[in-house]
C-alpha positions in Angstrom: 6.8 25.7 22.0 4.3 22.8 22.1 2.7 24.3 19.0 6.3 23.9 17.4 6.9 20.3 18.6 3.0 19.4 17.6 4.2 20.9 13.8 7.3 18.7 14.0 5.2 15.4 15.1 2.8 16.2 12.0 5.7 16.7 9.8 7.4 13.4 10.6 4.1 11.4 10.3 3.6 12.5 7.0 7.0 11.9 5.9 6.7 8.0 7.4 3.4 7.9 5.5 4.7 8.7 2.4 8.0 6.9 2.2 6.4 3.6 3.8 2.5 3.9 2.9 1.9 6.0 -0.4 5.1 5.2 -2.1 4.2 2.6 -4.6 7.6 1.3 -4.4 7.6 0.7 -0.8 4.0 -0.9 -1.3 5.2 -3.4 -3.7 8.2 -4.4 -1.2 5.6 -5.3 1.4 3.5 -7.0 -0.6 5.9 -9.7 -1.5 9.4 -11.1 -1.3 11.1 -8.7 -3.5 14.2 -10.8 -3.6 12.3 -13.4 -5.2 10.5 -11.4 -8.0 13.8 -9.7 -9.0 15.6 -13.1 -9.3 12.6 -13.9 -11.7 10.5 -15.9 -9.8 6.8 -16.2 -9.7 5.4 -15.8 -6.5 2.0 -17.5 -5.9 -0.3 -18.3 -3.2 -4.1 -19.4 -2.3 -6.5 -16.9 -1.2 -9.3 -17.5 1.1 -12.1 -15.2 0.1 -14.3 -13.7 2.8 -17.4 -15.1 0.9 -18.9 -18.4 1.8 -19.4 -21.4 -0.4 -17.1 -23.1 -3.0 -15.5 -20.0 -3.6 -11.6 -20.7 -4.3 -8.8 -17.9 -5.0 -5.0 -17.5 -6.0 -2.7 -15.0 -6.4 0.3 -14.7 -8.3 3.2 -11.6 -8.7 5.9 -11.1 -11.0 8.5 -8.5 -11.5 8.5 -7.2 -15.3 11.3 -5.1 -17.0 8.9 -2.7 -18.4 7.1 0.1 -17.4 3.2 -0.1 -16.3 2.2 1.5 -19.8 3.7 -1.2 -21.8 2.5 -4.0 -19.4 -0.9 -2.2 -19.9 -0.9 -2.5 -23.4 -0.1 -6.2 -23.4 -3.0 -6.8 -21.2 -5.6 -4.3 -22.9 -5.0 -6.5 -26.3 -7.1 -9.4 -25.0 -7.0 -11.0 -28.2 -3.3 -11.5 -28.3 -3.7 -12.8 -24.9 -4.9 -15.9 -26.8 -1.6 -16.2 -28.7 0.5 -16.2 -25.8 -1.2 -18.0 -23.3 -2.0 -21.7 -24.4 -4.8 -22.4 -22.3 -6.9 -19.5 -23.9 -8.5 -21.3 -26.6 -10.3 -18.0 -27.9 -10.7 -14.8 -27.0 -13.4 -12.3 -28.9 -13.6 -8.6 -27.8 -17.6 -8.2 -27.9 -17.8 -4.6 -26.9 -15.1 -1.9 -26.2 -15.2 1.7 -24.8 -12.2 3.9 -23.0 -12.9 2.4 -19.9 -14.3 -1.2 -20.2 -14.1 -4.1 -22.4 -16.9 -6.9 -22.6 -14.8 -10.0 -23.8 -15.8 -13.7 -24.9 -13.3 -16.5 -23.8 -13.1 -20.3 -24.3 -10.4 -21.6 -21.8 -9.3 -25.2 -21.8 -8.0 -26.0 -17.8 -7.0 -29.5 -18.5 -7.6 -32.5 -21.0 -10.4 -34.3 -19.1 -12.4 -30.9 -18.3 -14.9 -29.3 -20.7 -13.8 -26.0 -22.7 -15.2 -23.5 -20.3 -17.2 -20.4 -22.1 -17.9 -17.6 -20.6 -18.0 -13.7 -21.0 -16.3 -10.9 -18.9 -16.6 -7.5 -18.2 -13.5 -5.8 -18.1 -13.3 -2.3 -16.0 -10.2 -0.4 -17.1 -11.0 3.1 -15.6 -7.9 3.1 -13.6 -5.4 3.3 -16.4 -2.1 2.1 -16.2 -2.9 0.9 -12.3 -5.6 -2.0 -12.0 -7.8 -3.9 -14.6 -10.9 -5.6 -12.5 -12.8 -8.3 -14.2 -16.0 -9.9 -13.7 -17.8 -13.1 -15.1 -21.3 -11.9 -16.5 -22.2 -15.1 -18.6 -21.3 -18.5 -19.3 -19.6 -21.3 -17.2 -18.6 -20.8 -13.6 -21.0 -20.0 -10.8 -18.7 -17.0 -9.9 -15.3 -15.7 -11.2 -13.9 -12.5 -10.6 -10.5 -10.9 -9.9 -7.9 -7.9 -10.7 -4.8 -7.3 -12.5 -2.8 -4.7 -10.4 0.5 -2.9 -12.4 2.9 -1.1 -9.6 5.9 0.8 -10.5 9.0 -0.3 -9.0 12.2 1.3 -10.0 11.4 2.0 -13.6 9.8 -2.0 -13.7 6.6 -3.3 -13.0 5.4 -5.6 -10.2 2.4 -7.5 -11.9 -0.2 -8.8 -9.6 -3.2 -11.1 -10.6 -5.8 -12.1 -8.2 -8.6 -14.4 -9.3 -11.3 -16.0 -7.3 -14.0 -18.6 -9.1 -16.9 -21.1 -8.0 -16.9 -23.8 -11.2 -20.2 -24.9 -9.8 -19.0 -28.5 -9.5 -16.4 -30.4 -7.3 -12.9 -30.3 -8.5 -10.2 -32.5 -7.0 -7.3 -30.7 -5.0 -4.6 -32.0 -6.9 -6.4 -29.8 -10.3 -6.4 -26.7 -8.0 -2.9 -27.1 -7.0 -1.7 -27.9 -10.5 -3.3 -24.6 -11.4 -1.6 -22.7 -8.7 1.9 -24.3 -9.1 2.3 -24.5 -13.0 -0.5 -22.4 -14.9 -0.2 -19.1 -12.9 3.6 -19.2 -13.1 2.8 -19.9 -16.8 0.6 -17.0 -17.7 2.6 -14.4 -15.5 5.7 -15.4 -17.3 4.1 -15.3 -20.7 3.0 -11.3 -20.0 6.0 -10.8 -19.1 7.9 -12.3 -21.8 6.0 -10.6 -24.2 6.0 -7.0 -22.4 9.6 -7.3 -22.2 10.1 -8.2 -25.9 8.4 -5.2 -27.1 
């Protein structure tokens, strides 16, 4: 009898874990307000990294009416991103393998700041799920982040997290503008491109 009860408890625990913890759709629901995403909103928030110093972070989420594979193909085409995201002034792929890309980028954040030129290394080893990136040369003391693609009802919840230290003081209103205007603009550009193809 005790053995039967133990097996039943294990079975129920596994079912609960699969339904709540391992199911990608359940994970997407827990991480953000899915009703806002389904209304077409981009959800943004500031992030506080565990590292000390001037590191700032931000996160944005959007629901895209396309499969993770289609969204991945947009993100994988780095040079095309410069055509759909206005603040990206130049993107050039320096090296590309099956699981990584080394990419030169020139970014204009706002009119009175300089053009930021840097090289990123993209880790694309988790195909259709996650793309990690890290600055390896150029502007910024630190710059790293991730694109995450989660399936949700034949759609994709796209999450973008970025952490950066410019190396100099930036007034809070510029950071606030980036969070409230630039991140939604980037996410909507990717959403529109993914849904139009």
